[in-house]
BALUMPA-671704 format. One line per field, with one value per residue (C-alpha): residue in three letters; chain; x, y, z. Coordinates in pm, 1 decimal, always signed. Example, Ala and Ser with C-alpha at 12.3 -4.5 7.8 and 13.67 -1.06 7.14 Angstrom:
// BALUMPA-671704
r c(ala;ser)
c c(A;A)
x c(+1230.0;+1367.0)
y c(-450.0;-106.0)
z c(+780.0;+714.0)
//
This chain:
// BALUMPA-671704
r c(met;ser;asp;pro;ser;glu;thr;ser;ser;val;pro;pro;ala;leu;gln;glu;leu;ile;ala;leu;phe;asn;ala;glu;leu;glu;glu;val;arg;phe;pro;gly;val;asp;ala;gln;thr;leu;ser;ala;ala;ala;asp;ala;val;asp;glu;ala;ala;arg;ala;leu;val;leu;ala;glu;ala;ala;ala;glu;ala;ala;arg;glu;arg;leu;gly;glu;ala;gln;glu;ala;leu;leu;thr;arg;gly;gln;arg;ala;leu;ala;tyr;ala;lys;ile;tyr;ala;glu;glu;gln;pro;ala;leu;trp;ala;arg;leu;glu;thr;leu;gln;leu;pro;arg;thr;ala;arg;arg;ala;pro;arg;ser;glu;val;glu;glu;ala;pro;ala;ala;pro;arg;arg;arg;gly;arg;pro;pro;lys;ser;ala;asn;pro;ala;gly;ala;leu;phe;val;glu;glu;gln;leu;ala;pro;ala;pro;ala;gly;glu)
c c(A;A;A;A;A;A;A;A;A;A;A;A;A;A;A;A;A;A;A;A;A;A;A;A;A;A;A;A;A;A;A;A;A;A;A;A;A;A;A;A;A;A;A;A;A;A;A;A;A;A;A;A;A;A;A;A;A;A;A;A;A;A;A;A;A;A;A;A;A;A;A;A;A;A;A;A;A;A;A;A;A;A;A;A;A;A;A;A;A;A;A;A;A;A;A;A;A;A;A;A;A;A;A;A;A;A;A;A;A;A;A;A;A;A;A;A;A;A;A;A;A;A;A;A;A;A;A;A;A;A;A;A;A;A;A;A;A;A;A;A;A;A;A;A;A;A;A;A;A;A;A)
x c(+2772.4;+2677.9;+2905.6;+3194.9;+3181.9;+2849.2;+2822.1;+2833.7;+2736.1;+2903.7;+3242.3;+3590.9;+3706.2;+3408.3;+3484.7;+3825.2;+3748.0;+3498.9;+3776.3;+3975.1;+3706.8;+3678.5;+3995.6;+4234.1;+4012.9;+3774.7;+3741.2;+3751.2;+3428.5;+3384.9;+3010.4;+2742.0;+3062.0;+3162.4;+3208.0;+2881.4;+2709.7;+2936.1;+2858.4;+2433.2;+2496.0;+2700.5;+2404.7;+2122.6;+2304.7;+2334.3;+1983.6;+1906.5;+2039.3;+1871.4;+1562.1;+1607.9;+1696.7;+1394.7;+1191.7;+1342.5;+1237.7;+950.9;+902.4;+1046.5;+785.1;+488.6;+692.5;+607.0;+277.3;+190.1;+288.4;+133.4;-183.9;-144.7;-116.1;-345.3;-603.3;-444.0;-559.8;-880.5;-898.0;-826.8;-1039.2;-1286.7;-1257.4;-1233.4;-1614.6;-1709.3;-1647.3;-1817.7;-2125.2;-2099.9;-2107.2;-2399.8;-2465.1;-2199.6;-2218.3;-2039.2;-1843.1;-1681.0;-1611.5;-1420.9;-1235.6;-1093.2;-929.5;-584.9;-468.0;-107.9;+31.7;+124.2;+450.2;+392.7;+605.6;+466.8;+440.2;+721.2;+530.6;+411.9;+779.6;+921.4;+1193.5;+1512.4;+1427.8;+1650.4;+1856.0;+1650.2;+1655.0;+1829.2;+1573.4;+1589.5;+1642.3;+1842.2;+2224.9;+2224.7;+2503.4;+2758.3;+2486.6;+2193.5;+1962.2;+1827.4;+1979.8;+2083.5;+2377.2;+2646.6;+2764.9;+3202.1;+3375.8;+3657.8;+3981.0;+4201.3;+4502.7;+4814.2;+5024.5;+5337.8;+5161.8)
y c(-1457.9;-1499.9;-1558.0;-1297.4;-1280.1;-1128.8;-771.7;-648.9;-406.6;-468.0;-217.2;-324.9;-286.2;-427.3;-778.1;-808.2;-840.4;-1064.2;-1264.8;-1278.9;-1376.7;-1669.3;-1761.7;-1675.4;-1546.0;-1860.4;-1972.8;-1613.5;-1483.4;-1192.6;-1049.1;-1111.5;-1100.6;-1395.9;-1505.6;-1626.6;-1293.4;-1128.3;-1336.0;-1293.7;-946.5;-893.6;-1139.8;-889.1;-597.7;-738.5;-836.0;-480.5;-419.7;-603.0;-588.0;-193.4;-205.7;-393.0;-170.3;+151.2;-21.5;-88.8;+313.4;+368.1;+205.5;+331.9;+674.5;+597.3;+468.2;+824.8;+1059.5;+817.3;+825.8;+1220.8;+1308.5;+1065.9;+1260.5;+1631.7;+1586.8;+1478.8;+1684.4;+1952.3;+1765.4;+1845.1;+2213.4;+2222.1;+2111.3;+2255.3;+2631.8;+2513.5;+2435.4;+2726.8;+2984.2;+3076.0;+3056.5;+3378.8;+3228.0;+2924.1;+3073.6;+3306.7;+3054.4;+2741.5;+3067.4;+3105.2;+2742.3;+2768.9;+2405.1;+2330.7;+2187.4;+1839.9;+1716.6;+1520.4;+1521.3;+1557.2;+1272.7;+1318.9;+1469.0;+1750.8;+1813.6;+2148.1;+2107.2;+2317.2;+2653.1;+2727.5;+3007.2;+3330.2;+3311.0;+3664.8;+3905.1;+4045.0;+3954.7;+3649.0;+3743.2;+3693.0;+3392.3;+3290.6;+2960.5;+3059.1;+2724.9;+2601.6;+2671.7;+2444.8;+2648.2;+2871.3;+3145.4;+3099.4;+3376.0;+3288.2;+3543.8;+3631.8;+3392.7;+3608.3;+3750.6;+3565.7;+3216.9)
z c(+2182.8;+1864.2;+1496.1;+1529.7;+1157.9;+1151.6;+1204.4;+1532.6;+1724.0;+2044.8;+2042.2;+1960.1;+2300.5;+2430.5;+2236.4;+2329.1;+2698.0;+2637.5;+2396.5;+2677.7;+2965.4;+2709.8;+2665.8;+2947.1;+3216.6;+3181.4;+3533.8;+3646.7;+3788.2;+3973.7;+4148.0;+3836.6;+3579.4;+3408.2;+3031.7;+3021.5;+3176.4;+2916.9;+2610.1;+2706.9;+2753.9;+2399.7;+2241.1;+2433.4;+2200.8;+1885.9;+1939.5;+2015.2;+1729.2;+1457.1;+1559.4;+1532.8;+1174.5;+1170.2;+1320.7;+1154.6;+788.3;+852.7;+1009.2;+681.7;+474.6;+676.8;+680.5;+197.7;+276.8;+431.7;+234.0;-100.2;+171.6;+206.9;-203.6;-299.1;-18.8;-181.4;-511.1;-433.8;-192.0;-508.6;-732.0;-465.1;-439.2;-800.7;-824.1;-580.9;-686.7;-1023.0;-856.9;-617.7;-808.7;-845.3;-438.6;-352.6;+82.0;-50.6;-288.4;+6.0;+212.2;-61.0;-189.6;+159.5;+150.9;+37.3;-19.0;-93.5;-418.6;-488.6;-511.7;-763.1;-1032.8;-1386.5;-1671.7;-1880.3;-2177.4;-1984.2;-1861.3;-2001.6;-2148.9;-2021.4;-2229.0;-2514.0;-2630.5;-2770.6;-3063.4;-3279.8;-3396.0;-3753.3;-4088.7;-4113.0;-4273.4;-4623.5;-4680.5;-4992.9;-5017.1;-4951.3;-4846.1;-5115.5;-5376.5;-5625.5;-5799.8;-5668.1;-5925.1;-5908.2;-5940.7;-6149.3;-6012.4;-6313.0;-6300.7;-6273.2;-6472.2;-6568.3;-6573.2)
//
């Protein structure tokens, strides 16, 4: 079996059984089963697991490439349809056929400059209320309250 410090795809109970066959049962042989055949089978499981991890990574990369290629085709298809509609403005039969084509929207996100921000709270309607110190006023007149009698 491969290095036990590596992560193994062999279940712990089977690892323990293999360890027993590599220690206390090292000299014991049953028809088709001994320490060597069990270790070889465990190595085959680990190798198959590594191959699966690599295959899944390759499949994910292929899915990403496929998605990018489909997105590129859709973008070009939308552009082609738009140009074809302009070209067919004077040809009713062609225009009618082009109008029946419904291409899906692209999943591409808009560049940051075009992304709309969250809508702000609605603006209050009407004239703003008068305040004690209107914006832009240089001086504010203060009314002095008369001093209390007896001071």
